[in-house]
C-alpha positions in Angstrom: 41.8 -24.5 -35.1 40.9 -21.3 -36.3 42.8 -19.2 -37.9 43.2 -16.6 -35.6 44.4 -16.9 -32.2 44.1 -13.8 -29.7 46.8 -13.6 -26.7 46.1 -10.8 -24.0 48.6 -11.5 -21.3 46.6 -8.8 -18.7 43.1 -9.4 -19.2 40.1 -7.5 -17.3 36.6 -7.9 -16.1 35.0 -4.5 -17.4 32.1 -2.9 -15.3 30.8 0.3 -16.5 27.8 2.0 -15.1 25.9 5.4 -15.1 25.8 8.8 -13.8 23.4 11.9 -13.4 27.0 13.8 -11.9 30.1 13.3 -10.4 30.4 14.7 -7.2 32.5 14.3 -4.4 31.3 12.6 -1.1 28.2 12.0 -2.1 26.6 8.7 -2.9 26.0 8.5 -7.1 23.8 5.5 -7.6 24.5 3.9 -11.2 21.7 3.8 -13.6 22.8 1.0 -14.9 25.2 -2.0 -14.5 27.4 -4.4 -17.1 30.1 -6.3 -17.0 32.0 -7.6 -20.1 34.9 -8.9 -20.6 38.4 -6.7 -21.1 41.3 -6.9 -22.6 43.2 -6.0 -25.9 43.5 -9.4 -27.5 39.7 -10.7 -25.7 37.9 -7.5 -27.1 39.5 -8.5 -30.6 38.3 -12.1 -30.3 34.8 -10.5 -29.3 34.2 -8.8 -32.2 35.7 -11.0 -34.6 33.4 -13.5 -33.3 30.4 -10.5 -33.8 31.1 -10.4 -37.2 30.6 -13.7 -38.4 34.4 -14.8 -37.7 35.3 -17.1 -35.3 38.8 -16.1 -33.4 40.8 -18.6 -30.2 41.6 -16.6 -26.9 44.4 -17.0 -25.0 44.8 -15.5 -21.5 45.4 -16.0 -18.2 43.0 -16.4 -15.2 42.7 -16.1 -11.1 40.4 -16.1 -8.6 36.7 -15.6 -8.5 37.6 -12.8 -11.5 39.4 -14.9 -13.5 36.4 -17.7 -13.5 33.7 -14.9 -14.1 36.0 -13.3 -16.7 35.4 -17.4 -18.5 32.3 -17.2 -17.8 31.6 -14.0 -19.9 33.5 -15.4 -22.7 31.7 -18.3 -22.9 28.6 -16.9 -23.0 29.5 -14.7 -26.1 30.9 -18.1 -27.6 34.1 -17.1 -27.8 36.6 -19.8 -27.5 39.1 -19.6 -24.3 42.6 -21.5 -23.5 43.5 -20.4 -20.3 46.2 -21.0 -17.5 45.9 -20.4 -14.3 47.9 -17.8 -11.8 48.1 -17.3 -8.4 46.8 -13.8 -8.7 43.7 -12.3 -9.0 42.3 -11.1 -12.1 42.2 -7.5 -12.2 39.0 -5.2 -13.0 38.4 -2.0 -14.9 35.6 0.4 -13.5 34.0 3.1 -16.5 31.8 5.7 -15.2 29.1 7.6 -18.0 28.6 11.4 -16.3 25.0 11.7 -18.1 24.7 15.5 -17.3 28.0 16.1 -18.7 28.2 13.9 -21.4 31.6 12.5 -20.2 33.3 8.8 -19.6 35.5 8.4 -16.8 38.0 5.3 -17.5 39.3 3.6 -14.0 42.1 0.9 -14.9 42.9 -0.3 -12.0 46.5 -2.9 -11.2 46.4 -6.4 -12.3 48.1 -9.4 -11.4 52.2 -9.6 -11.3 53.0 -12.8 -13.3 56.0 -14.9 -11.9 58.3 -16.3 -14.2 57.0 -19.7 -14.6 53.4 -18.2 -15.3 54.4 -15.6 -17.9 56.2 -18.7 -19.8 53.2 -21.0 -19.7 51.5 -18.4 -22.1 54.4 -19.0 -24.9 55.0 -22.6 -24.5 51.0 -23.0 -25.2 51.0 -20.5 -27.9 54.5 -22.8 -29.2 52.1 -26.1 -28.8 49.4 -25.0 -30.5 48.0 -27.8 -33.3 47.5 -26.8 -35.7 49.3 -23.7 -35.8 46.9 -20.7 -37.0 47.5 -18.4 -40.0 47.4 -14.9 -37.7 48.8 -14.1 -34.0 47.2 -11.4 -32.4 48.9 -10.1 -29.1 47.6 -7.0 -27.6 47.4 -5.2 -24.7 49.7 -4.0 -21.9 52.1 -6.4 -19.8 51.8 -7.1 -16.3 54.3 -6.4 -13.8 56.8 -9.4 -14.2 56.4 -10.0 -17.8 59.7 -8.8 -19.5 59.4 -6.4 -22.3 60.4 -8.4 -24.4 57.3 -11.0 -24.3 56.2 -10.1 -27.4 59.4 -10.5 -29.7 59.4 -13.7 -27.6 55.8 -14.3 -29.4 56.9 -13.3 -32.9 59.8 -15.3 -33.2 57.5 -18.5 -32.2 54.6 -16.8 -35.3 58.1 -16.9 -37.9 59.3 -20.3 -37.1 55.5 -21.9 -37.6 54.9 -19.5 -40.3 52.2 -17.5 -39.3 51.7 -13.9 -39.2 52.3 -11.6 -36.1 49.6 -8.7 -35.4 50.4 -6.4 -32.7 48.8 -3.6 -30.4 50.5 -2.4 -27.5 52.9 0.6 -26.6 55.9 1.6 -25.0 58.9 -0.8 -24.5 57.2 -3.7 -25.6 56.8 -2.5 -28.7 59.5 -1.3 -29.0 61.6 -4.7 -28.3 58.8 -6.3 -30.8 59.1 -3.9 -33.8 63.1 -4.3 -33.3 62.4 -8.4 -34.0 60.1 -7.6 -36.6 56.4 -8.1 -37.1 53.8 -8.3 -40.1 51.6 -5.6 -38.5 51.5 -2.8 -35.6 48.1 -0.5 -35.0 49.7 2.3 -33.3 47.6 5.1 -32.2 48.9 8.7 -32.0 50.9 8.4 -28.6 51.8 4.8 -28.8 53.8 5.8 -32.2 55.3 9.1 -30.5 56.8 7.0 -28.2 57.9 4.6 -30.6 59.6 7.3 -33.2 60.5 10.0 -30.8 58.9 12.5 -33.4 55.7 14.8 -33.0 54.7 15.1 -37.1 52.5 17.8 -37.8 49.8 16.2 -40.0 48.1 13.4 -41.2 51.3 13.3 -44.3 53.8 13.2 -41.7 52.6 10.5 -39.2 52.0 8.6 -42.7 55.7 9.4 -43.7 56.8 8.4 -39.7 54.7 4.8 -40.0 56.4 4.5 -43.9 59.9 4.4 -42.5 58.8 1.9 -40.0 58.2 0.0 -42.8 61.0 0.5 -44.6 63.2 -0.6 -42.1 61.5 -3.8 -41.3 60.6 -2.9 -38.3 56.4 -4.1 -39.7 55.0 -4.6 -42.9 52.1 -2.6 -42.4 51.5 0.2 -40.3 47.5 0.5 -39.2 47.9 4.1 -38.0 44.8 5.5 -35.9 45.2 8.8 -35.8 41.9 10.2 -33.9 40.7 13.5 -35.6 42.6 12.9 -38.6 41.6 9.6 -39.6 43.6 6.3 -40.1 46.0 4.9 -42.7 47.2 1.9 -43.4 51.2 2.3 -44.3 53.1 -0.6 -46.7 55.6 -0.6 -48.6 54.7 1.6 -51.4 51.3 2.1 -50.6 49.4 4.1 -48.2 45.6 4.2 -47.9 44.2 6.9 -45.8 40.6 7.2 -44.6 39.2 10.4 -43.4 37.5 9.8 -40.0 33.4 9.5 -40.2 31.2 12.1 -38.6 29.7 10.9 -35.5 28.9 11.7 -31.9 30.7 9.5 -30.0 29.5 8.3 -26.6 32.3 5.9 -25.3 36.2 5.6 -26.1 36.5 1.9 -24.5 37.2 -0.2 -27.6 37.4 1.5 -30.7 41.1 0.6 -31.3 40.4 -3.2 -30.7 37.4 -2.9 -32.7 39.2 -1.5 -35.4 41.9 -4.2 -35.2 39.5 -6.7 -35.3 37.9 -6.3 -38.7 41.2 -5.8 -40.3 42.3 -9.4 -39.1 39.2 -10.7 -40.0 39.1 -9.5 -43.7 42.6 -9.8 -44.0 41.9 -13.8 -42.8 39.1 -14.2 -45.3 41.0 -12.9 -48.1 39.8 -9.8 -48.4 41.9 -6.8 -50.3 43.4 -4.4 -47.8 41.6 -1.8 -49.0 38.3 -3.5 -48.5 39.7 -4.8 -44.9 40.9 -1.0 -44.1 37.7 -0.2 -44.9 35.4 -2.4 -42.8 38.1 -1.5 -39.9 37.7 2.2 -40.0 33.7 1.7 -39.7 34.3 -1.0 -36.9 36.2 1.5 -34.7 33.8 4.6 -35.3 31.1 1.9 -34.5 32.8 1.2 -31.2 32.4 5.1 -30.2 28.4 5.3 -30.8 27.4 3.2 -27.7 28.4 4.2 -23.7 29.9 1.8 -21.5 31.9 -1.0 -22.6 29.9 -2.5 -25.2 32.1 -2.6 -28.5 30.5 -2.2 -32.0 27.4 -3.5 -33.0 27.2 -5.5 -36.5 24.6 -3.6 -38.0 26.4 0.2 -36.8 29.2 -1.3 -38.7 27.9 -1.8 -42.0 26.0 1.0 -42.3 29.5 3.2 -41.5 31.1 1.3 -43.7 29.3 2.6 -46.4 30.2 6.3 -45.4 34.1 5.4 -45.4 36.0 7.6 -48.0 39.1 5.8 -48.6 42.4 7.6 -50.6 45.0 6.4 -52.4 48.5 8.6 -51.0 
């Protein structure tokens, strides 16, 4: 068993295309067609695989789209551990408008999970042998799943001596933070929801993250701040990285790519500084290509040399 297992309660198949211009009523013929596995933890596992690591993805599957999702991950060499649900795995739809250089993202509703179905996930995780060093839980929760689902996963991780890494938002993030986790990766919106504050600059956001650390909600806060860059906040130390000057073409998967590189490097025994450097590069690399491609390894390694890290 790998040292990294990802959990995605609400996976998807992401379909992307590009059109010249988006207009009402008229038929808009796509220039391209691409299908990728999607969902936070699934994307993390995909990027770890690309970077040379190994991660097993746990996620539910339902109907023909669920079968396709598993096939797409198999094609990328990502190991899966799935369980069957009654509902159909969801699809998402992404359209790049070439003339305006804009991307439109349509996130479709997923299936509702019964109590037996979401408890099956907890059972699968609890029974992993040997247990991984890192559990990465990522993405929104499907309808029917309680807000404390990730908090329950955190308890399992603590009981088994593993680190729990969390990337989610809203009430599920708040419940897990109240339980206490090893690392969270919020963006500015998610931090705003979690703390109820609206800091004016990067330094103030970092102070808000430090408060989460000091109060035991997370040992590490990996904060992605868009145009303000990113910060890695631990007890007594703040690492800050200004944004890399690039021209973004897509917003899909940047946070997942960031988290994947960070966790993979930490699992390899890298220092926090080196892990943070590669994470910033991977997040930026995911922005360079349209559609749902995520980051490319050559872009990650090239951009890593451009990352500047300051100790605040």
